[in-house]
mmCIF file as Biopython writes it, N, C-alpha, C and O atoms, coordinates in Angstrom:
data_model
#
loop_
_atom_site.group_PDB
_atom_site.id
_atom_site.type_symbol
_atom_site.label_atom_id
_atom_site.label_alt_id
_atom_site.label_comp_id
_atom_site.label_asym_id
_atom_site.label_entity_id
_atom_site.label_seq_id
_atom_site.pdbx_PDB_ins_code
_atom_site.Cartn_x
_atom_site.Cartn_y
_atom_site.Cartn_z
_atom_site.occupancy
_atom_site.B_iso_or_equiv
_atom_site.auth_seq_id
_atom_site.auth_asym_id
_atom_site.pdbx_PDB_model_num
ATOM 1   N N  . MET A ? 1  ? 83.290  105.706 112.705 1.0 0.0 1  A 1 
ATOM 2   C CA . MET A ? 1  ? 84.649  106.158 112.511 1.0 0.0 1  A 1 
ATOM 3   C C  . MET A ? 1  ? 85.071  106.980 113.726 1.0 0.0 1  A 1 
ATOM 4   O O  . MET A ? 1  ? 84.347  107.879 114.155 1.0 0.0 1  A 1 
ATOM 5   N N  . THR A ? 2  ? 86.226  106.675 114.269 1.0 0.0 2  A 1 
ATOM 6   C CA . THR A ? 2  ? 86.719  107.386 115.450 1.0 0.0 2  A 1 
ATOM 7   C C  . THR A ? 2  ? 87.366  108.705 115.042 1.0 0.0 2  A 1 
ATOM 8   O O  . THR A ? 2  ? 87.615  108.960 113.864 1.0 0.0 2  A 1 
ATOM 9   N N  . THR A ? 3  ? 87.630  109.528 116.041 1.0 0.0 3  A 1 
ATOM 10  C CA . THR A ? 3  ? 88.329  110.787 115.790 1.0 0.0 3  A 1 
ATOM 11  C C  . THR A ? 3  ? 89.697  110.520 115.167 1.0 0.0 3  A 1 
ATOM 12  O O  . THR A ? 3  ? 90.104  111.207 114.229 1.0 0.0 3  A 1 
ATOM 13  N N  . HIS A ? 4  ? 90.406  109.518 115.695 1.0 0.0 4  A 1 
ATOM 14  C CA . HIS A ? 4  ? 91.721  109.198 115.138 1.0 0.0 4  A 1 
ATOM 15  C C  . HIS A ? 4  ? 91.608  108.758 113.679 1.0 0.0 4  A 1 
ATOM 16  O O  . HIS A ? 4  ? 92.445  109.127 112.855 1.0 0.0 4  A 1 
ATOM 17  N N  . ASP A ? 5  ? 90.593  107.983 113.359 1.0 0.0 5  A 1 
ATOM 18  C CA . ASP A ? 5  ? 90.369  107.570 111.967 1.0 0.0 5  A 1 
ATOM 19  C C  . ASP A ? 5  ? 90.143  108.778 111.063 1.0 0.0 5  A 1 
ATOM 20  O O  . ASP A ? 5  ? 90.655  108.835 109.945 1.0 0.0 5  A 1 
ATOM 21  N N  . ASN A ? 6  ? 89.373  109.740 111.560 1.0 0.0 6  A 1 
ATOM 22  C CA . ASN A ? 6  ? 89.119  110.964 110.786 1.0 0.0 6  A 1 
ATOM 23  C C  . ASN A ? 6  ? 90.411  111.755 110.579 1.0 0.0 6  A 1 
ATOM 24  O O  . ASN A ? 6  ? 90.653  112.279 109.492 1.0 0.0 6  A 1 
ATOM 25  N N  . LEU A ? 7  ? 91.229  111.840 111.611 1.0 0.0 7  A 1 
ATOM 26  C CA . LEU A ? 7  ? 92.492  112.559 111.487 1.0 0.0 7  A 1 
ATOM 27  C C  . LEU A ? 7  ? 93.412  111.863 110.486 1.0 0.0 7  A 1 
ATOM 28  O O  . LEU A ? 7  ? 94.076  112.522 109.686 1.0 0.0 7  A 1 
ATOM 29  N N  . VAL A ? 8  ? 93.449  110.545 110.532 1.0 0.0 8  A 1 
ATOM 30  C CA . VAL A ? 8  ? 94.253  109.778 109.584 1.0 0.0 8  A 1 
ATOM 31  C C  . VAL A ? 8  ? 93.774  110.045 108.158 1.0 0.0 8  A 1 
ATOM 32  O O  . VAL A ? 8  ? 94.581  110.279 107.258 1.0 0.0 8  A 1 
ATOM 33  N N  . ALA A ? 9  ? 92.463  110.010 107.960 1.0 0.0 9  A 1 
ATOM 34  C CA . ALA A ? 9  ? 91.916  110.262 106.619 1.0 0.0 9  A 1 
ATOM 35  C C  . ALA A ? 9  ? 92.281  111.658 106.134 1.0 0.0 9  A 1 
ATOM 36  O O  . ALA A ? 9  ? 92.660  111.828 104.975 1.0 0.0 9  A 1 
ATOM 37  N N  . MET A ? 10 ? 92.172  112.658 107.005 1.0 0.0 10 A 1 
ATOM 38  C CA . MET A ? 10 ? 92.518  114.022 106.614 1.0 0.0 10 A 1 
ATOM 39  C C  . MET A ? 10 ? 94.006  114.164 106.317 1.0 0.0 10 A 1 
ATOM 40  O O  . MET A ? 10 ? 94.382  114.788 105.324 1.0 0.0 10 A 1 
ATOM 41  N N  . ALA A ? 11 ? 94.851  113.594 107.161 1.0 0.0 11 A 1 
ATOM 42  C CA . ALA A ? 11 ? 96.292  113.664 106.935 1.0 0.0 11 A 1 
ATOM 43  C C  . ALA A ? 11 ? 96.660  112.992 105.616 1.0 0.0 11 A 1 
ATOM 44  O O  . ALA A ? 11 ? 97.508  113.495 104.880 1.0 0.0 11 A 1 
ATOM 45  N N  . ASN A ? 12 ? 96.034  111.871 105.314 1.0 0.0 12 A 1 
ATOM 46  C CA . ASN A ? 12 ? 96.294  111.185 104.053 1.0 0.0 12 A 1 
ATOM 47  C C  . ASN A ? 12 ? 95.868  112.036 102.861 1.0 0.0 12 A 1 
ATOM 48  O O  . ASN A ? 12 ? 96.567  112.070 101.848 1.0 0.0 12 A 1 
ATOM 49  N N  . GLN A ? 13 ? 94.737  112.721 102.968 1.0 0.0 13 A 1 
ATOM 50  C CA . GLN A ? 13 ? 94.270  113.593 101.878 1.0 0.0 13 A 1 
ATOM 51  C C  . GLN A ? 13 ? 95.256  114.730 101.647 1.0 0.0 13 A 1 
ATOM 52  O O  . GLN A ? 13 ? 95.586  115.058 100.507 1.0 0.0 13 A 1 
ATOM 53  N N  . ILE A ? 14 ? 95.718  115.324 102.730 1.0 0.0 14 A 1 
ATOM 54  C CA . ILE A ? 14 ? 96.675  116.422 102.616 1.0 0.0 14 A 1 
ATOM 55  C C  . ILE A ? 14 ? 97.955  115.917 101.963 1.0 0.0 14 A 1 
ATOM 56  O O  . ILE A ? 14 ? 98.493  116.560 101.061 1.0 0.0 14 A 1 
ATOM 57  N N  . ALA A ? 15 ? 98.440  114.769 102.417 1.0 0.0 15 A 1 
ATOM 58  C CA . ALA A ? 15 ? 99.667  114.198 101.864 1.0 0.0 15 A 1 
ATOM 59  C C  . ALA A ? 15 ? 99.502  113.897 100.377 1.0 0.0 15 A 1 
ATOM 60  O O  . ALA A ? 15 ? 100.418 114.144 99.593  1.0 0.0 15 A 1 
ATOM 61  N N  . ARG A ? 16 ? 98.350  113.369 99.984  1.0 0.0 16 A 1 
ATOM 62  C CA . ARG A ? 16 ? 98.117  113.065 98.568  1.0 0.0 16 A 1 
ATOM 63  C C  . ARG A ? 16 ? 98.211  114.314 97.706  1.0 0.0 16 A 1 
ATOM 64  O O  . ARG A ? 16 ? 98.688  114.249 96.574  1.0 0.0 16 A 1 
ATOM 65  N N  . ASN A ? 17 ? 97.763  115.446 98.224  1.0 0.0 17 A 1 
ATOM 66  C CA . ASN A ? 17 ? 97.851  116.696 97.461  1.0 0.0 17 A 1 
ATOM 67  C C  . ASN A ? 17 ? 99.281  117.122 97.205  1.0 0.0 17 A 1 
ATOM 68  O O  . ASN A ? 17 ? 99.549  117.809 96.220  1.0 0.0 17 A 1 
ATOM 69  N N  . PHE A ? 18 ? 100.199 116.736 98.059  1.0 0.0 18 A 1 
ATOM 70  C CA . PHE A ? 18 ? 101.601 117.136 97.929  1.0 0.0 18 A 1 
ATOM 71  C C  . PHE A ? 18 ? 102.470 116.070 97.268  1.0 0.0 18 A 1 
ATOM 72  O O  . PHE A ? 18 ? 103.649 116.325 97.023  1.0 0.0 18 A 1 
ATOM 73  N N  . GLU A ? 19 ? 101.937 114.894 96.972  1.0 0.0 19 A 1 
ATOM 74  C CA . GLU A ? 19 ? 102.745 113.790 96.442  1.0 0.0 19 A 1 
ATOM 75  C C  . GLU A ? 19 ? 103.448 114.121 95.139  1.0 0.0 19 A 1 
ATOM 76  O O  . GLU A ? 19 ? 104.473 113.515 94.828  1.0 0.0 19 A 1 
ATOM 77  N N  . VAL A ? 20 ? 102.926 115.068 94.368  1.0 0.0 20 A 1 
ATOM 78  C CA . VAL A ? 20 ? 103.571 115.444 93.106  1.0 0.0 20 A 1 
ATOM 79  C C  . VAL A ? 20 ? 104.944 116.066 93.339  1.0 0.0 20 A 1 
ATOM 80  O O  . VAL A ? 20 ? 105.744 116.157 92.408  1.0 0.0 20 A 1 
ATOM 81  N N  . LEU A ? 21 ? 105.225 116.494 94.563  1.0 0.0 21 A 1 
ATOM 82  C CA . LEU A ? 21 ? 106.509 117.116 94.890  1.0 0.0 21 A 1 
ATOM 83  C C  . LEU A ? 21 ? 107.624 116.102 95.095  1.0 0.0 21 A 1 
ATOM 84  O O  . LEU A ? 21 ? 108.794 116.480 95.154  1.0 0.0 21 A 1 
ATOM 85  N N  . GLY A ? 22 ? 107.289 114.836 95.206  1.0 0.0 22 A 1 
ATOM 86  C CA . GLY A ? 22 ? 108.262 113.810 95.578  1.0 0.0 22 A 1 
ATOM 87  C C  . GLY A ? 22 ? 108.126 113.541 97.068  1.0 0.0 22 A 1 
ATOM 88  O O  . GLY A ? 22 ? 107.630 114.379 97.821  1.0 0.0 22 A 1 
ATOM 89  N N  . ASP A ? 23 ? 108.569 112.371 97.478  1.0 0.0 23 A 1 
ATOM 90  C CA . ASP A ? 23 ? 108.314 111.926 98.852  1.0 0.0 23 A 1 
ATOM 91  C C  . ASP A ? 23 ? 108.833 112.865 99.932  1.0 0.0 23 A 1 
ATOM 92  O O  . ASP A ? 23 ? 108.078 113.239 100.830 1.0 0.0 23 A 1 
ATOM 93  N N  . ALA A ? 24 ? 110.099 113.253 99.869  1.0 0.0 24 A 1 
ATOM 94  C CA . ALA A ? 24 ? 110.689 114.080 100.927 1.0 0.0 24 A 1 
ATOM 95  C C  . ALA A ? 24 ? 110.025 115.455 100.999 1.0 0.0 24 A 1 
ATOM 96  O O  . ALA A ? 24 ? 109.675 115.923 102.082 1.0 0.0 24 A 1 
ATOM 97  N N  . ALA A ? 25 ? 109.854 116.090 99.856  1.0 0.0 25 A 1 
ATOM 98  C CA . ALA A ? 25 ? 109.235 117.420 99.833  1.0 0.0 25 A 1 
ATOM 99  C C  . ALA A ? 25 ? 107.765 117.342 100.224 1.0 0.0 25 A 1 
ATOM 100 O O  . ALA A ? 25 ? 107.248 118.238 100.891 1.0 0.0 25 A 1 
ATOM 101 N N  . ALA A ? 26 ? 107.091 116.269 99.810  1.0 0.0 26 A 1 
ATOM 102 C CA . ALA A ? 26 ? 105.686 116.092 100.183 1.0 0.0 26 A 1 
ATOM 103 C C  . ALA A ? 26 ? 105.532 115.912 101.676 1.0 0.0 26 A 1 
ATOM 104 O O  . ALA A ? 26 ? 104.609 116.465 102.274 1.0 0.0 26 A 1 
ATOM 105 N N  . ALA A ? 27 ? 106.427 115.143 102.294 1.0 0.0 27 A 1 
ATOM 106 C CA . ALA A ? 27 ? 106.374 114.949 103.746 1.0 0.0 27 A 1 
ATOM 107 C C  . ALA A ? 27 ? 106.603 116.269 104.463 1.0 0.0 27 A 1 
ATOM 108 O O  . ALA A ? 27 ? 105.905 116.583 105.427 1.0 0.0 27 A 1 
ATOM 109 N N  . ALA A ? 28 ? 107.577 117.044 103.998 1.0 0.0 28 A 1 
ATOM 110 C CA . ALA A ? 28 ? 107.853 118.345 104.612 1.0 0.0 28 A 1 
ATOM 111 C C  . ALA A ? 28 ? 106.676 119.296 104.446 1.0 0.0 28 A 1 
ATOM 112 O O  . ALA A ? 28 ? 106.313 120.007 105.383 1.0 0.0 28 A 1 
ATOM 113 N N  . ALA A ? 29 ? 106.078 119.312 103.254 1.0 0.0 29 A 1 
ATOM 114 C CA . ALA A ? 29 ? 104.943 120.196 103.002 1.0 0.0 29 A 1 
ATOM 115 C C  . ALA A ? 29 ? 103.721 119.776 103.815 1.0 0.0 29 A 1 
ATOM 116 O O  . ALA A ? 29 ? 102.974 120.619 104.311 1.0 0.0 29 A 1 
ATOM 117 N N  . THR A ? 30 ? 103.527 118.475 103.944 1.0 0.0 30 A 1 
ATOM 118 C CA . THR A ? 30 ? 102.405 117.977 104.752 1.0 0.0 30 A 1 
ATOM 119 C C  . THR A ? 30 ? 102.608 118.348 106.215 1.0 0.0 30 A 1 
ATOM 120 O O  . THR A ? 30 ? 101.678 118.813 106.875 1.0 0.0 30 A 1 
ATOM 121 N N  . ALA A ? 31 ? 103.812 118.144 106.720 1.0 0.0 31 A 1 
ATOM 122 C CA . ALA A ? 31 ? 104.106 118.515 108.107 1.0 0.0 31 A 1 
ATOM 123 C C  . ALA A ? 31 ? 103.895 120.009 108.317 1.0 0.0 31 A 1 
ATOM 124 O O  . ALA A ? 31 ? 103.341 120.422 109.336 1.0 0.0 31 A 1 
ATOM 125 N N  . ASN A ? 32 ? 104.329 120.811 107.368 1.0 0.0 32 A 1 
ATOM 126 C CA . ASN A ? 32 ? 104.154 122.260 107.482 1.0 0.0 32 A 1 
ATOM 127 C C  . ASN A ? 32 ? 102.673 122.627 107.490 1.0 0.0 32 A 1 
ATOM 128 O O  . ASN A ? 32 ? 102.249 123.480 108.269 1.0 0.0 32 A 1 
ATOM 129 N N  . HIS A ? 33 ? 101.886 121.988 106.628 1.0 0.0 33 A 1 
ATOM 130 C CA . HIS A ? 33 ? 100.442 122.229 106.603 1.0 0.0 33 A 1 
ATOM 131 C C  . HIS A ? 33 ? 99.814  121.887 107.957 1.0 0.0 33 A 1 
ATOM 132 O O  . HIS A ? 33 ? 99.011  122.654 108.489 1.0 0.0 33 A 1 
ATOM 133 N N  . LEU A ? 34 ? 100.187 120.738 108.501 1.0 0.0 34 A 1 
ATOM 134 C CA . LEU A ? 34 ? 99.637  120.336 109.794 1.0 0.0 34 A 1 
ATOM 135 C C  . LEU A ? 34 ? 100.029 121.319 110.891 1.0 0.0 34 A 1 
ATOM 136 O O  . LEU A ? 34 ? 99.225  121.635 111.768 1.0 0.0 34 A 1 
ATOM 137 N N  . ARG A ? 35 ? 101.277 121.803 110.836 1.0 0.0 35 A 1 
ATOM 138 C CA . ARG A ? 35 ? 101.752 122.798 111.812 1.0 0.0 35 A 1 
ATOM 139 C C  . ARG A ? 35 ? 100.944 124.083 111.721 1.0 0.0 35 A 1 
ATOM 140 O O  . ARG A ? 35 ? 100.575 124.670 112.738 1.0 0.0 35 A 1 
ATOM 141 N N  . LEU A ? 36 ? 100.670 124.515 110.487 1.0 0.0 36 A 1 
ATOM 142 C CA . LEU A ? 36 ? 99.994  125.796 110.278 1.0 0.0 36 A 1 
ATOM 143 C C  . LEU A ? 36 ? 98.489  125.753 110.546 1.0 0.0 36 A 1 
ATOM 144 O O  . LEU A ? 36 ? 97.918  126.715 111.059 1.0 0.0 36 A 1 
ATOM 145 N N  . PHE A ? 37 ? 97.853  124.638 110.197 1.0 0.0 37 A 1 
ATOM 146 C CA . PHE A ? 37 ? 96.394  124.623 110.183 1.0 0.0 37 A 1 
ATOM 147 C C  . PHE A ? 37 ? 95.726  123.691 111.189 1.0 0.0 37 A 1 
ATOM 148 O O  . PHE A ? 37 ? 94.510  123.750 111.369 1.0 0.0 37 A 1 
ATOM 149 N N  . TRP A ? 38 ? 96.487  122.850 111.833 1.0 0.0 38 A 1 
ATOM 150 C CA . TRP A ? 38 ? 95.900  121.956 112.836 1.0 0.0 38 A 1 
ATOM 151 C C  . TRP A ? 38 ? 96.245  122.448 114.224 1.0 0.0 38 A 1 
ATOM 152 O O  . TRP A ? 38 ? 97.368  122.883 114.479 1.0 0.0 38 A 1 
ATOM 153 N N  . ALA A ? 39 ? 95.275  122.376 115.121 1.0 0.0 39 A 1 
ATOM 154 C CA . ALA A ? 39 ? 95.505  122.741 116.519 1.0 0.0 39 A 1 
ATOM 155 C C  . ALA A ? 39 ? 96.500  121.778 117.143 1.0 0.0 39 A 1 
ATOM 156 O O  . ALA A ? 39 ? 96.592  120.622 116.728 1.0 0.0 39 A 1 
ATOM 157 N N  . PRO A ? 40 ? 97.243  122.243 118.134 1.0 0.0 40 A 1 
ATOM 158 C CA . PRO A ? 40 ? 98.220  121.365 118.792 1.0 0.0 40 A 1 
ATOM 159 C C  . PRO A ? 40 ? 97.617  120.045 119.285 1.0 0.0 40 A 1 
ATOM 160 O O  . PRO A ? 40 ? 98.272  119.004 119.233 1.0 0.0 40 A 1 
ATOM 161 N N  . GLN A ? 41 ? 96.383  120.091 119.755 1.0 0.0 41 A 1 
ATOM 162 C CA . GLN A ? 41 ? 95.740  118.871 120.240 1.0 0.0 41 A 1 
ATOM 163 C C  . GLN A ? 41 ? 95.541  117.866 119.110 1.0 0.0 41 A 1 
ATOM 164 O O  . GLN A ? 41 ? 95.683  116.661 119.322 1.0 0.0 41 A 1 
ATOM 165 N N  . LEU A ? 42 ? 95.216  118.348 117.918 1.0 0.0 42 A 1 
ATOM 166 C CA . LEU A ? 42 ? 95.035  117.444 116.775 1.0 0.0 42 A 1 
ATOM 167 C C  . LEU A ? 42 ? 96.371  116.860 116.332 1.0 0.0 42 A 1 
ATOM 168 O O  . LEU A ? 42 ? 96.458  115.678 116.001 1.0 0.0 42 A 1 
ATOM 169 N N  . ARG A ? 43 ? 97.409  117.690 116.328 1.0 0.0 43 A 1 
ATOM 170 C CA . ARG A ? 43 ? 98.744  117.181 115.969 1.0 0.0 43 A 1 
ATOM 171 C C  . ARG A ? 43 ? 99.192  116.124 116.962 1.0 0.0 43 A 1 
ATOM 172 O O  . ARG A ? 43 ? 99.784  115.117 116.573 1.0 0.0 43 A 1 
ATOM 173 N N  . ALA A ? 44 ? 98.917  116.341 118.224 1.0 0.0 44 A 1 
ATOM 174 C CA . ALA A ? 44 ? 99.289  115.351 119.246 1.0 0.0 44 A 1 
ATOM 175 C C  . ALA A ? 44 ? 98.489  114.071 119.065 1.0 0.0 44 A 1 
ATOM 176 O O  . ALA A ? 44 ? 99.026  112.976 119.231 1.0 0.0 44 A 1 
ATOM 177 N N  . ALA A ? 45 ? 97.206  114.197 118.727 1.0 0.0 45 A 1 
ATOM 178 C CA . ALA A ? 45 ? 96.363  113.017 118.567 1.0 0.0 45 A 1 
ATOM 179 C C  . ALA A ? 45 ? 96.784  112.170 117.376 1.0 0.0 45 A 1 
ATOM 180 O O  . ALA A ? 45 ? 96.754  110.942 117.454 1.0 0.0 45 A 1 
ATOM 181 N N  . ILE A ? 46 ? 97.176  112.801 116.282 1.0 0.0 46 A 1 
ATOM 182 C CA . ILE A ? 46 ? 97.554  112.041 115.091 1.0 0.0 46 A 1 
ATOM 183 C C  . ILE A ? 46 ? 98.876  111.311 115.317 1.0 0.0 46 A 1 
ATOM 184 O O  . ILE A ? 46 ? 99.133  110.295 114.671 1.0 0.0 46 A 1 
ATOM 185 N N  . THR A ? 47 ? 99.697  111.797 116.199 1.0 0.0 47 A 1 
ATOM 186 C CA . THR A ? 47 ? 100.991 111.156 116.442 1.0 0.0 47 A 1 
ATOM 187 C C  . THR A ? 47 ? 100.890 109.963 117.381 1.0 0.0 47 A 1 
ATOM 188 O O  . THR A ? 47 ? 101.897 109.330 117.697 1.0 0.0 47 A 1 
ATOM 189 N N  . ALA A ? 48 ? 99.687  109.656 117.825 1.0 0.0 48 A 1 
ATOM 190 C CA . ALA A ? 48 ? 99.497  108.522 118.731 1.0 0.0 48 A 1 
ATOM 191 C C  . ALA A ? 48 ? 99.785  107.189 118.045 1.0 0.0 48 A 1 
ATOM 192 O O  . ALA A ? 48 ? 100.043 106.192 118.720 1.0 0.0 48 A 1 
ATOM 193 N N  . GLY A ? 49 ? 99.744  107.159 116.733 1.0 0.0 49 A 1 
ATOM 194 C CA . GLY A ? 49 ? 100.038 105.939 115.989 1.0 0.0 49 A 1 
ATOM 195 C C  . GLY A ? 49 ? 99.951  106.217 114.519 1.0 0.0 49 A 1 
ATOM 196 O O  . GLY A ? 49 ? 99.281  107.160 114.097 1.0 0.0 49 A 1 
ATOM 197 N N  . ASP A ? 50 ? 100.627 105.398 113.723 1.0 0.0 50 A 1 
ATOM 198 C CA . ASP A ? 50 ? 100.615 105.683 112.291 1.0 0.0 50 A 1 
ATOM 199 C C  . ASP A ? 50 ? 99.838  104.635 111.490 1.0 0.0 50 A 1 
ATOM 200 O O  . ASP A ? 50 ? 100.001 104.536 110.273 1.0 0.0 50 A 1 
ATOM 201 N N  . ALA A ? 51 ? 99.004  103.863 112.164 1.0 0.0 51 A 1 
ATOM 202 C CA . ALA A ? 51 ? 98.190  102.875 111.457 1.0 0.0 51 A 1 
ATOM 203 C C  . ALA A ? 51 ? 97.261  103.576 110.473 1.0 0.0 51 A 1 
ATOM 204 O O  . ALA A ? 51 ? 96.527  104.491 110.845 1.0 0.0 51 A 1 
ATOM 205 N N  . GLY A ? 52 ? 97.299  103.145 109.230 1.0 0.0 52 A 1 
ATOM 206 C CA . GLY A ? 52 ? 96.418  103.689 108.210 1.0 0.0 52 A 1 
ATOM 207 C C  . GLY A ? 52 ? 96.974  104.877 107.463 1.0 0.0 52 A 1 
ATOM 208 O O  . GLY A ? 52 ? 96.383  105.306 106.472 1.0 0.0 52 A 1 
ATOM 209 N N  . LEU A ? 53 ? 98.096  105.424 107.906 1.0 0.0 53 A 1 
ATOM 210 C CA . LEU A ? 53 ? 98.692  106.563 107.224 1.0 0.0 53 A 1 
ATOM 211 C C  . LEU A ? 53 ? 99.433  106.109 105.975 1.0 0.0 53 A 1 
ATOM 212 O O  . LEU A ? 53 ? 100.053 105.047 105.962 1.0 0.0 53 A 1 
ATOM 213 N N  . THR A ? 54 ? 99.363  106.915 104.936 1.0 0.0 54 A 1 
ATOM 214 C CA . THR A ? 54 ? 100.161 106.658 103.746 1.0 0.0 54 A 1 
ATOM 215 C C  . THR A ? 54 ? 101.638 106.882 104.105 1.0 0.0 54 A 1 
ATOM 216 O O  . THR A ? 54 ? 101.938 107.511 105.119 1.0 0.0 54 A 1 
ATOM 217 N N  . PRO A ? 55 ? 102.546 106.379 103.288 1.0 0.0 55 A 1 
ATOM 218 C CA . PRO A ? 55 ? 103.975 106.598 103.592 1.0 0.0 55 A 1 
ATOM 219 C C  . PRO A ? 55 ? 104.341 108.075 103.725 1.0 0.0 55 A 1 
ATOM 220 O O  . PRO A ? 55 ? 105.126 108.439 104.600 1.0 0.0 55 A 1 
ATOM 221 N N  . VAL A ? 56 ? 103.784 108.926 102.871 1.0 0.0 56 A 1 
ATOM 222 C CA . VAL A ? 56 ? 104.103 110.362 102.947 1.0 0.0 56 A 1 
ATOM 223 C C  . VAL A ? 56 ? 103.529 110.963 104.227 1.0 0.0 56 A 1 
ATOM 224 O O  . VAL A ? 56 ? 104.213 111.736 104.899 1.0 0.0 56 A 1 
ATOM 225 N N  . ALA A ? 57 ? 102.304 110.630 104.573 1.0 0.0 57 A 1 
ATOM 226 C CA . ALA A ? 57 ? 101.702 111.153 105.797 1.0 0.0 57 A 1 
ATOM 227 C C  . ALA A ? 57 ? 102.461 110.652 107.024 1.0 0.0 57 A 1 
ATOM 228 O O  . ALA A ? 57 ? 102.667 111.402 107.978 1.0 0.0 57 A 1 
ATOM 229 N N  . SER A ? 58 ? 102.871 109.402 106.998 1.0 0.0 58 A 1 
ATOM 230 C CA . SER A ? 58 ? 103.652 108.846 108.101 1.0 0.0 58 A 1 
ATOM 231 C C  . SER A ? 58 ? 104.984 109.571 108.247 1.0 0.0 58 A 1 
ATOM 232 O O  . SER A ? 58 ? 105.421 109.862 109.360 1.0 0.0 58 A 1 
ATOM 233 N N  . ALA A ? 59 ? 105.624 109.861 107.120 1.0 0.0 59 A 1 
ATOM 234 C CA . ALA A ? 59 ? 106.885 110.614 107.159 1.0 0.0 59 A 1 
ATOM 235 C C  . ALA A ? 59 ? 106.654 112.021 107.707 1.0 0.0 59 A 1 
ATOM 236 O O  . ALA A ? 59 ? 107.492 112.553 108.434 1.0 0.0 59 A 1 
ATOM 237 N N  . ALA A ? 60 ? 105.521 112.618 107.358 1.0 0.0 60 A 1 
ATOM 238 C CA . ALA A ? 60 ? 105.209 113.955 107.879 1.0 0.0 60 A 1 
ATOM 239 C C  . ALA A ? 60 ? 105.040 113.924 109.391 1.0 0.0 60 A 1 
ATOM 240 O O  . ALA A ? 60 ? 105.461 114.851 110.083 1.0 0.0 60 A 1 
ATOM 241 N N  . ILE A ? 61 ? 104.434 112.873 109.901 1.0 0.0 61 A 1 
ATOM 242 C CA . ILE A ? 61 ? 104.277 112.734 111.349 1.0 0.0 61 A 1 
ATOM 243 C C  . ILE A ? 61 ? 105.637 112.597 112.013 1.0 0.0 61 A 1 
ATOM 244 O O  . ILE A ? 61 ? 105.867 113.157 113.086 1.0 0.0 61 A 1 
ATOM 245 N N  . ARG A ? 62 ? 106.538 111.856 111.382 1.0 0.0 62 A 1 
ATOM 246 C CA . ARG A ? 62 ? 107.904 111.740 111.929 1.0 0.0 62 A 1 
ATOM 247 C C  . ARG A ? 62 ? 108.605 113.094 111.933 1.0 0.0 62 A 1 
ATOM 248 O O  . ARG A ? 62 ? 109.361 113.394 112.857 1.0 0.0 62 A 1 
ATOM 249 N N  . VAL A ? 63 ? 108.363 113.917 110.908 1.0 0.0 63 A 1 
ATOM 250 C CA . VAL A ? 63 ? 108.923 115.276 110.881 1.0 0.0 63 A 1 
ATOM 251 C C  . VAL A ? 63 ? 108.373 116.087 112.050 1.0 0.0 63 A 1 
ATOM 252 O O  . VAL A ? 63 ? 109.122 116.798 112.720 1.0 0.0 63 A 1 
ATOM 253 N N  . LEU A ? 64 ? 107.069 115.983 112.298 1.0 0.0 64 A 1 
ATOM 254 C CA . LEU A ? 64 ? 106.476 116.692 113.432 1.0 0.0 64 A 1 
ATOM 255 C C  . LEU A ? 64 ? 107.086 116.240 114.750 1.0 0.0 64 A 1 
ATOM 256 O O  . LEU A ? 64 ? 107.378 117.061 115.620 1.0 0.0 64 A 1 
ATOM 257 N N  . HIS A ? 65 ? 107.276 114.933 114.895 1.0 0.0 65 A 1 
ATOM 258 C CA . HIS A ? 65 ? 107.915 114.402 116.109 1.0 0.0 65 A 1 
ATOM 259 C C  . HIS A ? 65 ? 109.313 114.965 116.277 1.0 0.0 65 A 1 
ATOM 260 O O  . HIS A ? 65 ? 109.694 115.386 117.369 1.0 0.0 65 A 1 
ATOM 261 N N  . ALA A ? 66 ? 110.069 114.972 115.204 1.0 0.0 66 A 1 
ATOM 262 C CA . ALA A ? 66 ? 111.461 115.460 115.264 1.0 0.0 66 A 1 
ATOM 263 C C  . ALA A ? 66 ? 111.494 116.948 115.640 1.0 0.0 66 A 1 
ATOM 264 O O  . ALA A ? 66 ? 112.426 117.412 116.297 1.0 0.0 66 A 1 
ATOM 265 N N  . ASP A ? 67 ? 110.464 117.682 115.213 1.0 0.0 67 A 1 
ATOM 266 C CA . ASP A ? 67 ? 110.395 119.109 115.521 1.0 0.0 67 A 1 
ATOM 267 C C  . ASP A ? 67 ? 109.693 119.401 116.839 1.0 0.0 67 A 1 
ATOM 268 O O  . ASP A ? 67 ? 109.509 120.562 117.205 1.0 0.0 67 A 1 
ATOM 269 N N  . GLY A ? 68 ? 109.303 118.354 117.551 1.0 0.0 68 A 1 
ATOM 270 C CA . GLY A ? 68 ? 108.610 118.549 118.825 1.0 0.0 68 A 1 
ATOM 271 C C  . GLY A ? 68 ? 107.150 118.962 118.660 1.0 0.0 68 A 1 
ATOM 272 O O  . GLY A ? 68 ? 106.600 119.656 119.515 1.0 0.0 68 A 1 
ATOM 273 N N  . LEU A ? 69 ? 106.528 118.542 117.575 1.0 0.0 69 A 1 
ATOM 274 C CA . LEU A ? 69 ? 105.142 118.860 117.226 1.0 0.0 69 A 1 
ATOM 275 C C  . LEU A ? 69 ? 105.024 120.325 116.964 1.0 0.0 69 A 1 
ATOM 276 O O  . LEU A ? 69 ? 103.936 120.810 116.652 1.0 0.0 69 A 1 
#
């Protein structure tokens, strides 16, 4: 498993924890979690592609992109 695969798996797990909030709120909460707890290098690495990300995790990555990571 590559580093990117591990990041995708972690982002998906985080997103799954927030899915009870509904898609938009879950994406925002996931993005906020990544902002607070992931190093900038990890946030940059996960945004390299969205292959394997759940829809909520993918939306969270788009939120990070829109906010400039």
